[in-house]
GUPARO-763058 format. One record per residue (C-alpha): residue in three letters; x, y, z. Coordinates in steps of 0.5 Angstrom, whole numbers, plus 2048, in hexadecimal, padded with zeros to 3 digits. Each point is the difference from the previous one (the first is absolute). Layout:
! residues N
AlaXYZ
...
! end
This chain:
! residues 269
Met800800800
Lys806805802
Asn8037FF7F9
Lys7F98017FC
Ala800807805
Ile8068027FD
Ile7FF7FE7F9
Leu7F9804801
Ser804806803
Leu8058007FA
Phe7FA8007FB
Val7FD806803
Val806804800
Leu8017FE7F9
Leu7F98037FE
Cys802806804
Ser8078017FD
Cys7FD7FF7F9
Gly8018077FC
Thr8048037FB
Lys807803802
Tyr8028077FD
Pro8078027FF
Tyr802805805
Ala8088017FF
Tyr8038057FB
Val8057FE7FA
Lys8007F9804
Asp8047FD7FA
Ala805805800
Pro8077FD801
Arg803803807
Asn807803800
Glu8018007F9
Glu8008067FB
Met7FB8007FB
Pro8008047F9
Ile7FA8047FF
Thr7FE8027F9
Asn7FA804802
Asn8028077FE
Tyr7FB806802
Thr7FE8057FC
Thr7FA806801
Thr7FD8017F9
Ile7FC807800
Phe7F98007FE
Pro7FB8067FF
Gly7FD802806
Asp8067FF804
Arg804806803
Leu807801800
Lys805804804
Ile8068027FC
Arg806803803
Val8068037FC
Asp807801803
Ser8068037FE
Arg807803802
Thr7FD8077FE
Pro7F9800804
Gln7FE8067FD
Ser7FF7FD7F9
Thr7FB7FB803
Tyr7FB805803
Pro7FB8007FB
Phe8007F8800
Asn7FE7FF807
Glu7FA801803
Glu802802806
Thr8038067FE
Asn7FC8027FA
Arg7F87FE800
Ser7FF8047FA
Val8058017FA
Arg7FF8057FA
Ile8027FC7FA
Pro8068047FC
Asn7FE8047FA
Ser7F87FF802
Arg7FB804804
Gln7FD7F9802
Thr8017FE808
Val8017F9802
Asn7FE7FD806
Ala8067FC802
Ala7FD7FB805
Asn7FC800806
Lys8027FD807
Glu7FE7F97FE
Gly8058007FA
Phe7FF8007F8
Leu7F97FD7FE
Val8017FB7FA
Asp7FA8027FB
Gln7FC7FB7FC
Asp8048017FA
Gly8067FE804
Thr804806801
Ile802805805
Gln800807800
Tyr807802802
Pro803807801
Val8048037FA
Leu8007FA7FC
Gly7F87FF7FF
Lys7FD7FA7FF
Ile8047FA801
Pro7FE7F87FF
Ala8007FC806
Ala7FB7FB800
Gly8047F97FE
Lys806802803
Thr8037FE806
Leu802805806
Asp8087FF7FE
Glu7FE8017F8
Leu7FC806801
Ala806803805
Arg8057FF7FA
Tyr7FB8037FB
Ile800806804
Glu807800801
Gly8018007F8
Arg7FB8057FF
Leu803805805
Ile8077FF7FD
Glu7FE8017F9
Gly7FC806801
Arg806803804
Tyr7FC801806
Val8047FC805
Lys8077FE7FF
Asp8017FA804
Pro7F97FE803
Thr7FE7FA804
Val7F97FF800
Thr7FC7FC805
Val7F97FD7FF
Ser7FB7FD805
Met7F97FF802
Pro7FE804806
Asn7F97FC7FF
Phe8027F9800
His7FC7FC804
Val7FD7F9800
Thr7FA7FD804
Val8007F9804
Ile7F97FD801
Gly7FD7F9802
Glu8037FC806
Val805804803
Lys800803807
Thr8008087FE
Pro7FD8007F8
Lys8028077FE
Met8038057FA
Ile808801801
Gln8038067FE
Val8077FE7FD
Asp806804802
Gly8047FF7FA
Asn7FF7FD7F9
Arg8007F8802
Ile7FC7FB805
Thr8007F9801
Ile7FA7FC801
Phe8037FD807
Glu801808802
Ala7F98027FE
Ile7FD7FA804
Ala805801806
Gln7FD807800
Cys7F97FD801
Gly8027FC806
Asp8017F97FC
Val7FC7FB7FD
Thr7FB7FD805
Met7FF7F9802
Asp7FA8007FB
Gly8048037FA
Leu8027FC7FA
Arg8088017FF
Asp8017FC7FB
Asn7FB8037FB
Val800808801
Lys7FC8047FB
Val8038067FD
Ile7FC8057FC
Arg8048047FB
Phe7FE8067FC
Glu8048027FA
Gly7FD8057FC
Glu7F97FE7FE
Asp8027F9801
Val7FF7FC807
Ile8047FA801
Val7FE7FB806
Gly8077FC802
Glu8017FB805
Ile8067FF805
Asp8027FA804
Leu803803806
Thr8027F9803
Ser8057FF7FA
Val8068037FE
Asp7FE8017F9
Ala7FC806804
Leu8078037FF
Glu8008007F9
Ser7F88017FF
Pro7FE8077FC
Phe7FC801806
Tyr806800805
Tyr8018077FF
Leu7F9804800
Lys7FF8067FC
Gln7FC806800
Asn7F87FF802
Asp8017F9801
Val7FB7FC804
Val8027FA804
Tyr7FB7FB802
Val8017FB805
Glu7FA7FB7FF
Pro7FD7FC806
Thr8017F9801
Pro7FA7FB7FE
Lys7FF7FF808
Lys800808801
Lys7FB8007FA
Lys7FB7FB803
Thr800804807
Ala7FE8067FC
Tyr7FA7FD7FD
Arg7FE7FB806
Asp7FA804801
Glu7FE7FD7F9
Asp8037F9801
Trp7FE7FE807
Pro7FB7FB7FE
Gln8057FC7FD
Tyr805801806
Ile7FA7FD804
Ser7FF7FA7FC
Met8087FF7FF
Gly800800808
Ala7FA7FC801
Ser8037FA7FB
Gly807801804
Val7FC7FF807
Arg7FC7FA7FD
Ile8077FD7FD
Ala803801807
Tyr7FA7FD804
Ser8007FA7FB
Leu8077FE801
Val800801808
Tyr7FA7FC800
Arg8037FA7FC
Trp807800803
Ile7FF802808
Ile7F8800802
Arg7FE7F97FC
Asp8067FC802
Thr7FF803807
Tyr7F97FD800
Asn8027FA7FD
Arg8057FE806
! end
């Protein structure tokens, strides 16, 4: 009888422990204490609607004044009565035609270029026009932000300080993924011009480091999906009859086993 009781206990424990296990460790398959070559190069492409901050430096600072928004908010174009509003506090807005209105130089094509490409282009224009002899141009996005929603501790929009942020950094700023979130199937919604791309990244695999969604881009939305168990819990009000039926079936099975192995044998003796 004792052996049968032990078998029954193990059976009940097995029933209670049955369930899907979800991976929680990040990049669990990455080699430890080894150098890994990373070929995932990060670039920030400019799209219409972006705002850009452009800074021009030189060994002759006076020559850069017309091109820096900090020193010249309104610039008069040479040989013209037209006045160009260089920029506001948020930077230069990229118009729908993909251009920005830049002091002295006028309209400059920006969309489709990376930040570095636009910086080199402006440097070339400044040298070609003999406005600045030795310009060093820096382009950044003052409104660079991403949004993280779903199963994280604190869903929010993140204002990025700089031009780059990884998906791990964004999730960390939101307090990490909760125990009810799927780490191996995180969605990234990316807006590129008029196109929308929905990608997936497995944060539990070393392959995440080479994913095109490892580095987040302007306006990206990261969605951490809940586990199936969490989804069922969220809809428990609709599914409660099913759960009651399953529970009743489990009780009947357990009672049958107890009666067959313990109670009936006791009476037979």
